[in-house]
LUMLO-273794 format. One record per atom (N, C-alpha, C, O): residue in three letters; x, z, y. Coordinates in steps of 0.02 Angstrom, whole numbers, padded with zeros to 5 digits, always signed. Layout:
BEGIN
AlaXZY...
***
This chain:
BEGIN
Unk+00593-00017-00332Unk+00535-00025-00289Unk+00499+00040-00279Unk+00517+00092-00308Unk+00449+00038-00237Unk+00409+00097-00219Unk+00367+00120-00279Unk+00340+00080-00317Unk+00362+00186-00287Unk+00319+00217-00337Unk+00279+00272-00303Unk+00294+00292-00247Unk+00228+00297-00338Unk+00192+00356-00314Unk+00228+00417-00342Unk+00220+00433-00400Unk+00268+00450-00301Unk+00305+00508-00326Unk+00257+00566-00340Unk+00270+00607-00385Unk+00203+00570-00303Unk+00147+00615-00317Unk+00085+00571-00318Unk+00087+00514-00293Unk+00032+00596-00345Unk-00027+00554-00354Unk-00090+00593-00338Unk-00101+00648-00363Unk-00132+00564-00295Unk-00198+00592-00281Unk-00250+00538-00294Unk-00244+00482-00269Unk-00300+00555-00333Unk-00352+00505-00350Unk-00420+00524-00320Unk-00436+00583-00310Unk-00458+00472-00307Unk-00526+00478-00281Unk-00570+00432-00322Unk-00552+00374-00332Unk-00627+00456-00345Unk-00674+00415-00384Unk-00731+00393-00338Unk-00764+00434-00307Unk-00742+00327-00336Unk-00797+00299-00298Unk-00844+00268-00349Unk-00828+00218-00381Unk-00903+00298-00357Unk-00952+00273-00405Unk-01002+00231-00365Unk-01045+00258-00330Unk-00997+00165-00372Unk-01041+00119-00336Unk-01101+00106-00380Unk-01099+00065-00425Unk-01155+00143-00366Unk-01214+00142-00409Unk-01278+00136-00367Unk-01312+00186-00355Unk-01294+00076-00344Unk-01357+00067-00308Unk-01417+00074-00355Unk-01408+00078-00416Unk-01476+00074-00327Unk-01537+00078-00367Unk-01535+00025-00422Unk-01518-00033-00410Unk-01552+00047-00483Unk-01553+00001-00540Unk-01485-00006-00574Unk-01480-00043-00623Unk-01434+00027-00549Unk-01367+00021-00577Unk-01335+00089-00590Unk-01274+00097-00585Unk-01376+00139-00606Unk-01351+00206-00617Unk-01319+00213-00685Unk-01343+00184-00734Unk-01264+00250-00688Unk-01230+00263-00752Unk-01269+00314-00791Unk-01315+00347-00765Unk-01251+00322-00855Unk-01285+00372-00896Unk-01264+00442-00874Unk-01216+00450-00836Unk-01299+00492-00897Unk-01293+00560-00871Unk-01223+00591-00878Unk-01204+00631-00836Unk-01185+00573-00930Unk-01120+00605-00939Unk-01062+00560-00917Unk-01004+00581-00923Unk-01076+00501-00892Unk-01024+00453-00872Unk-00979+00482-00817Unk-00918+00486-00826Unk-01008+00500-00761Unk-00968+00526-00705Unk-00933+00592-00723Unk-00874+00599-00707Unk-00966+00640-00755Unk-00931+00702-00773Unk-00871+00690-00820Unk-00820+00724-00813Unk-00877+00644-00867Unk-00821+00631-00913Unk-00762+00599-00875Unk-00704+00617-00887Unk-00777+00552-00831Unk-00723+00520-00793Unk-00690+00570-00746Unk-00628+00572-00742Unk-00728+00610-00711Unk-00698+00658-00665Unk-00661+00713-00703Unk-00611+00740-00678Unk-00683+00730-00763Unk-00646+00778-00804Unk-00577+00748-00822Unk-00527+00783-00817Unk-00576+00685-00843Unk-00512+00653-00858Unk-00465+00655-00797Unk-00407+00674-00803Unk-00492+00635-00740Unk-00451+00633-00679Unk-00428+00703-00658Unk-00373+00710-00631Unk-00468+00753-00671Unk-00451+00822-00653Unk-00398+00852-00700Unk-00359+00895-00679Unk-00397+00829-00762Unk-00355+00861-00812Unk-00292+00823-00831Unk-00249+00851-00866Unk-00284+00760-00811Unk-00229+00719-00836Unk-00161+00742-00809Unk-00111+00740-00846Unk-00157+00764-00748Unk-00093+00787-00720Unk-00066+00846-00758Unk-00102+00892-00775Unk-00001+00845-00771Unk+00032+00900-00806Unk+00031+00894-00882Unk+00061+00935-00916Unk-00003+00843-00908Unk-00006+00835-00980Unk+00056+00797-01006Unk+00089+00762-00968Unk+00071+00805-01071Unk+00126+00765-01099Unk+00115+00690-01091Unk+00163+00653-01080Unk+00053+00667-01097Unk+00039+00596-01089Unk+00057+00573-01018Unk+00091+00523-01010Unk+00034+00610-00967Unk+00050+00591-00899Unk+00124+00600-00885Unk+00152+00567-00841Unk+00157+00644-00922Unk+00228+00655-00914Unk+00270+00593-00928Unk+00327+00589-00907Unk+00241+00543-00962Unk+00278+00481-00975Unk+00294+00445-00910Unk+00340+00404-00908Unk+00257+00459-00857Unk+00270+00425-00793Unk+00334+00450-00760Unk+00361+00416-00716Unk+00359+00509-00781Unk+00417+00538-00748Unk+00482+00502-00762Unk+00534+00517-00732Unk+00481+00453-00807Unk+00542+00414-00819Unk+00553+00362-00763Unk+00606+00332-00760Unk+00503+00352-00721Unk+00507+00303-00667Unk+00526+00337-00601Unk+00511+00395-00591Unk+00560+00300-00558Unk+00585+00328-00496Unk+00592+00273-00444Unk+00586+00213-00459Unk+00605+00294-00383Unk+00622+00247-00329Unk+00688+00269-00299Unk+00705+00329-00301Unk+00725+00222-00272Unk+00790+00237-00244Unk+00842+00248-00299Unk+00828+00239-00358Unk+00901+00268-00278Unk+00954+00282-00326Unk+01004+00330-00295Unk+01003+00341-00234Unk+01046+00358-00336Unk+01096+00405-00311Unk+01064+00463-00274Unk+01019+00496-00300Unk+01088+00476-00214Unk+01064+00533-00174Unk+00992+00524-00150Unk+00959+00573-00133Unk+00967+00462-00149Unk+00898+00450-00126Unk+00848+00442-00183Unk+00790+00426-00171Unk+00870+00453-00245Unk+00826+00444-00303Unk+00769+00495-00302Unk+00781+00555-00296Unk+00707+00470-00308Unk+00648+00512-00311Unk+00610+00494-00375Unk+00589+00436-00383Unk+00601+00542-00418Unk+00566+00532-00482Unk+00492+00549-00474Unk+00474+00594-00437Unk+00450+00512-00509Unk+00379+00528-00511Unk+00371+00597-00543Unk+00403+00612-00593Unk+00328+00638-00515Unk+00316+00704-00542Unk+00257+00701-00591Unk+00214+00657-00585Unk+00255+00747-00637Unk+00200+00751-00685Unk+00142+00789-00652Unk+00119+00840-00676Unk+00119+00760-00596Unk+00066+00791-00557Unk+00016+00737-00536Unk+00035+00685-00509Unk-00046+00749-00550Unk-00099+00706-00525Unk-00155+00751-00501Unk-00180+00793-00538Unk-00175+00742-00440Unk-00226+00784-00409Unk-00289+00742-00399Unk-00288+00691-00365Unk-00344+00764-00429Unk-00408+00732-00418Unk-00439+00765-00357Unk-00453+00825-00358Unk-00451+00726-00303Unk-00470+00755-00239Unk-00543+00744-00220Unk-00565+00768-00168Unk-00581+00707-00261Unk-00652+00701-00245Unk-00685+00639-00271Unk-00652+00591-00292Unk-00751+00643-00270Unk-00791+00586-00291Unk-00844+00571-00238Unk-00864+00615-00199Unk-00867+00509-00239Unk-00917+00487-00191Unk-00962+00437-00227Unk-00939+00393-00262Unk-01027+00446-00219Unk-01075+00399-00247Unk-01100+00354-00190Unk-01130+00378-00141Unk-01088+00290-00199Unk-01107+00239-00149Unk-01169+00204-00176Unk-01168+00174-00230Unk-01223+00207-00138Unk-01286+00175-00160Unk-01300+00110-00123Unk-01356+00085-00125Unk-01249+00082-00090Unk-01256+00018-00056Unk-01274-00036-00108Unk-01244-00038-00162Unk-01323-00078-00092Unk-01344-00130-00139Unk-01287-00177-00158Unk-01245-00193-00116Unk-01287-00198-00221Unk-01238-00248-00244Unk-01259-00316-00217Unk-01319-00331-00214Unk-01211-00358-00200Unk-01228-00425-00176Unk-01254-00469-00232Unk-01235-00461-00290Unk-01296-00516-00215Unk-01321-00564-00264Unk-01262-00607-00287Unk-01219-00624-00247Unk-01261-00624-00351Unk-01209-00668-00376Unk-01148-00633-00403Unk-01102-00666-00427Unk-01145-00567-00400Unk-01089-00530-00427Unk-01046-00498-00373Unk-01044-00521-00316Unk-01012-00446-00392Unk-00970-00407-00348Unk-00901-00441-00344Unk-00871-00456-00396Unk-00877-00453-00284Unk-00811-00484-00274Unk-00759-00432-00254Unk-00776-00374-00243Unk-00697-00452-00250Unk-00644-00407-00230Unk-00656-00381-00159Unk-00643-00323-00144Unk-00679-00424-00115Unk-00694-00402-00046Unk-00748-00349-00047Unk-00744-00300-00009Unk-00800-00357-00090Unk-00852-00306-00095Unk-00824-00239-00119Unk-00843-00186-00094Unk-00777-00242-00167Unk-00746-00181-00192Unk-00704-00147-00138Unk-00705-00086-00131Unk-00667-00187-00101Unk-00627-00159-00046Unk-00673-00127+00006Unk-00656-00075+00035Unk-00730-00157+00019Unk-00778-00128+00066Unk-00805-00061+00039Unk-00819-00016+00078Unk-00814-00056-00027Unk-00836+00007-00056Unk-00783+00061-00045Unk-00800+00119-00030Unk-00719+00044-00053Unk-00665+00091-00039Unk-00667+00112+00034Unk-00661+00172+00049Unk-00676+00065+00079Unk-00678+00080+00151Unk-00737+00126+00167Unk-00731+00172+00208Unk-00795+00113+00136Unk-00854+00156+00149Unk-00841+00228+00126Unk-00856+00276+00161Unk-00811+00234+00066Unk-00798+00301+00039Unk-00747+00339+00081Unk-00756+00398+00095Unk-00694+00304+00100Unk-00643+00336+00141Unk-00671+00358+00208Unk-00658+00414+00231Unk-00710+00315+00240Unk-00739+00331+00305Unk-00789+00388+00300Unk-00791+00432+00343Unk-00830+00388+00248Unk-00882+00439+00241Unk-00852+00508+00227Unk-00882+00559+00246Unk-00794+00510+00195Unk-00765+00574+00175Unk-00702+00594+00214Unk-00679+00651+00208Unk-00676+00548+00254Unk-00614+00563+00290Unk-00554+00572+00243Unk-00506+00607+00260Unk-00557+00540+00185Unk-00503+00547+00136Unk-00439+00515+00163Unk-00443+00469+00204Unk-00382+00538+00139Unk-00318+00511+00163Unk-00303+00441+00137Unk-00334+00418+00088Unk-00257+00408+00170Unk-00237+00341+00151Unk-00162+00341+00135Unk-00129+00392+00144Unk-00137+00285+00112Unk-00066+00278+00099Unk-00049+00272+00026Unk-00091+00278-00018Unk+00015+00261+00014Unk+00041+00244-00052Unk+00024+00294-00106Unk+00009+00274-00162Unk+00025+00359-00093Unk+00015+00409-00145Unk-00058+00425-00159Unk-00073+00472-00196Unk-00104+00387-00130Unk-00176+00397-00141Unk-00203+00336-00178Unk-00187+00280-00161Unk-00244+00348-00228Unk-00273+00294-00268Unk-00349+00302-00270Unk-00375+00353-00291Unk-00384+00250-00246Unk-00456+00248-00248Unk-00478+00208-00309Unk-00459+00150-00315Unk-00517+00238-00353Unk-00542+00206-00413Unk-00616+00190-00404Unk-00656+00236-00397Unk-00634+00126-00403Unk-00703+00106-00391Unk-00736+00090-00458Unk-00717+00042-00492Unk-00786+00130-00476Unk-00824+00121-00538Unk-00891+00090-00520Unk-00932+00121-00486Unk-00903+00029-00543Unk-00968-00002-00531Unk-01015+00020-00587Unk-00995+00029-00644Unk-01078+00028-00569Unk-01128+00047-00618Unk-01147-00011-00663Unk-01126-00067-00651Unk-01185+00002-00716Unk-01205-00051-00762Unk-01241-00107-00725Unk-01287-00095-00685Unk-01221-00169-00739Unk-01251-00226-00705Unk-01219-00242-00638Unk-01236-00292-00606Unk-01172-00201-00616Unk-01137-00213-00553Unk-01066-00234-00565Unk-01023-00228-00520Unk-01052-00260-00625Unk-00984-00279-00642Unk-00958-00334-00596Unk-00997-00371-00566Unk-00894-00338-00592Unk-00862-00385-00547Unk-00854-00454-00579Unk-00855-00461-00640Unk-00847-00502-00537Unk-00831-00570-00560Unk-00756-00572-00568Unk-00720-00586-00520Unk-00731-00558-00628Unk-00659-00553-00641Unk-00645-00568-00713Unk-00688-00560-00756Unk-00585-00590-00728Unk-00565-00602-00797Unk-00534-00540-00829Unk-00516-00542-00888Unk-00528-00486-00792Unk-00495-00426-00816Unk-00544-00370-00832Unk-00598-00367-00802Unk-00525-00327-00879Unk-00566-00268-00893Unk-00563-00219-00834Unk-00610-00182-00821Unk-00507-00220-00798Unk-00495-00179-00738Unk-00432-00206-00706Unk-00393-00242-00738Unk-00421-00189-00643Unk-00359-00209-00609Unk-00349-00166-00548Unk-00395-00134-00524Unk-00287-00165-00523Unk-00274-00128-00461Unk-00246-00176-00408Unk-00219-00229-00423Unk-00255-00155-00346Unk-00234-00195-00289Unk-00221-00147-00231Unk-00215-00086-00241Unk-00216-00173-00170Unk-00208-00132-00110Unk-00258-00155-00058Unk-00281-00213-00058Unk-00275-00110-00013Unk-00319-00125+00042Unk-00293-00088+00104Unk-00265-00034+00097Unk-00301-00117+00162Unk-00282-00083+00224Unk-00338-00036+00244Unk-00394-00058+00258Unk-00323+00028+00247Unk-00370+00079+00270Unk-00341+00109+00333Unk-00288+00141+00331Unk-00374+00100+00388Unk-00350+00123+00453Unk-00279+00097+00466Unk-00237+00131+00494Unk-00267+00035+00444Unk-00203+00003+00455Unk-00148+00023+00407Unk-00090+00003+00416Unk-00164+00062+00355Unk-00115+00087+00307Unk-00130+00057+00238Unk-00186+00063+00214Unk-00081+00026+00207Unk-00089-00002+00140Unk-00102+00054+00090Unk-00062+00101+00084Unk-00158+00049+00054Unk-00179+00101+00008Unk-00200+00070-00059Unk-00240+00023-00059Unk-00174+00095-00115Unk-00193+00068-00180Unk-00266+00085-00199Unk-00292+00138-00181Unk-00296+00040-00236Unk-00362+00051-00263Unk-00367+00014-00329Unk-00326-00031-00343Unk-00416+00031-00370Unk-00425-00003-00435Unk-00498-00018-00446Unk-00542+00020-00426Unk-00510-00075-00477Unk-00577-00097-00497Unk-00588-00072-00568Unk-00550-00089-00613Unk-00640-00032-00578Unk-00657-00005-00643Unk-00730-00021-00660Unk-00775+00020-00648Unk-00743-00081-00687Unk-00812-00099-00705Unk-00841-00050-00757Unk-00804-00018-00794Unk-00906-00046-00758Unk-00941-00002-00804Unk-00918-00016-00875Unk-00920-00074-00897Unk-00897+00034-00910Unk-00871+00026-00978Unk-00922-00004-01026Unk-00982+00008-01020Unk-00897-00044-01071Unk-00941-00072-01122Unk-00951-00147-01116Unk-00984-00176-01158Unk-00922-00179-01064Unk-00930-00251-01059Unk-00889-00284-01115Unk-00842-00255-01141Unk-00907-00343-01132Unk-00878-00379-01189Unk-00801-00381-01184Unk-00772-00400-01133Unk-00769-00362-01239Unk-00696-00365-01244Unk-00660-00307-01212Unk-00598-00304-01215Unk-00696-00260-01182Unk-00663-00205-01146Unk-00683-00137-01172Unk-00673-00087-01138Unk-00711-00134-01231Unk-00734-00070-01257Unk-00681-00039-01302Unk-00640-00074-01332Unk-00681+00027-01306Unk-00636+00062-01351Unk-00664+00056-01422Unk-00724+00049-01431Unk-00620+00057-01472Unk-00643+00050-01541Unk-00684+00109-01566Unk-00722+00103-01614Unk-00674+00167-01534Unk-00714+00226-01552Unk-00728+00265-01488Unk-00698+00252-01436Unk-00774+00312-01493Unk-00794+00350-01434Unk-00790+00425-01448Unk-00838+00454-01472Unk-00733+00456-01432Unk-00725+00527-01447Unk-00774+00572-01408Unk-00787+00628-01429Unk-00800+00548-01352Unk-00847+00587-01312Unk-00919+00567-01324Unk-00964+00589-01287Unk-00931+00524-01374Unk-00998+00499-01389Unk-01030+00465-01328Unk-01090+00468-01318Unk-00987+00431-01289Unk-01010+00394-01231Unk-00964+00333-01224Unk-00913+00336-01189Unk-00982+00279-01257Unk-00938+00220-01260Unk-00923+00193-01190Unk-00867+00170-01178Unk-00971+00195-01145Unk-00959+00169-01077Unk-00906+00212-01041Unk-00860+00184-01011Unk-00913+00277-01044Unk-00865+00321-01011Unk-00796+00318-01044Unk-00745+00314-01010Unk-00794+00318-01111Unk-00730+00316-01146Unk-00694+00250-01132Unk-00633+00249-01125Unk-00731+00195-01128Unk-00700+00130-01112Unk-00674+00130-01040Unk-00620+00103-01027Unk-00712+00159-00994Unk-00689+00163-00924Unk-00628+00210-00918Unk-00583+00195-00879Unk-00627+00264-00955Unk-00569+00309-00954Unk-00508+00272-00981Unk-00453+00281-00955Unk-00517+00232-01033Unk-00462+00193-01060Unk-00432+00146-01007Unk-00371+00145-00999Unk-00474+00109-00972Unk-00447+00064-00921Unk-00422+00103-00860Unk-00376+00081-00827Unk-00452+00160-00846Unk-00429+00202-00791Unk-00358+00225-00804Unk-00315+00222-00760Unk-00344+00248-00865Unk-00276+00271-00880Unk-00227+00214-00871Unk-00172+00224-00845Unk-00245+00155-00893Unk-00201+00096-00885Unk-00188+00082-00811Unk-00130+00074-00791Unk-00239+00078-00771Unk-00231+00063-00700Unk-00197+00120-00663Unk-00159+00107-00615Unk-00209+00181-00683Unk-00175+00238-00652Unk-00100+00233-00662Unk-00062+00240-00614Unk-00078+00219-00723Unk-00006+00212-00737Unk+00022+00152-00699Unk+00077+00157-00672Unk-00013+00097-00697Unk+00012+00038-00661Unk+00017+00052-00586Unk+00066+00033-00554Unk-00033+00084-00558Unk-00032+00098-00486Unk+00024+00148-00468Unk+00053+00143-00415Unk+00038+00194-00513Unk+00092+00242-00500Unk+00159+00207-00496Unk+00201+00224-00454Unk+00170+00158-00540Unk+00235+00124-00541Unk+00237+00062-00497Unk+00291+00034-00486Unk+00180+00040-00470Unk+00177-00019-00426Unk+00120-00011-00376Unk+00072-00050-00377Unk+00124+00040-00332Unk+00068+00054-00288Unk+00054+00002-00234Unk-00003-00004-00211Unk+00104-00036-00215Unk+00094-00087-00163Unk+00086-00157-00191Unk+00086-00206-00154Unk+00079-00162-00257Unk+00066-00224-00292Unk+00119-00277-00278Unk+00113-00317-00232Unk+00170-00276-00319Unk+00220-00327-00316Unk+00289-00303-00296Unk+00338-00338-00306Unk+00294-00242-00268Unk+00361-00216-00251Unk+00375-00152-00289Unk+00415-00110-00267Unk+00343-00144-00347Unk+00349-00083-00386Unk+00413-00077-00426Unk+00461-00114-00415Unk+00413-00030-00471Unk+00472-00012-00509Unk+00496-00069-00553Unk+00457-00100-00589Unk+00560-00081-00550Unk+00594-00126-00597Unk+00660-00094-00615Unk+00689-00058-00575Unk+00684-00107-00675Unk+00747-00078-00697Unk+00805-00106-00656Unk+00803-00165-00637Unk+00856-00066-00641Unk+00913-00090-00603Unk+00946-00152-00634Unk+00974-00193-00598Unk+00942-00159-00700Unk+00973-00217-00733Unk+00928-00277-00730Unk+00946-00330-00755
***
């Protein structure tokens, strides 16, 4: 199946009034996104590929962080839904003219109290941006029940928990960017 042979990430921090993250939350997340490409940890993705034989394309140990956007649009009453998250991706893409398509991943970080109505700590999906299927991930504010890291190496449990789920969704989106037609072993 299709994989992201190269990877470009965009951080969308959806933080309306009353839902701002702590002072080091965004810098820690953007540092992770800026530094993960080329590392031995990210190198584990290079075992995955699309095609075979002469058309085989392997994922490269490259991840490019291309920008962040702070969205101050008010959260809807009753909780943030998947449609609301997709609209946040659309607002960020339109405001910045960011690219669309399989090799681009939009990560939506909701501020504290703006968590989504979901059973997952985080998840990835796709959205049509200008008619092109583009992967995105839901990254609720770190620290919600059951989704925290056991320790906080950066002394910021919310950021470290969000980085933990970000790495998980990043790896999943790389190997399954179109949600459902991703990498599977030939056997």
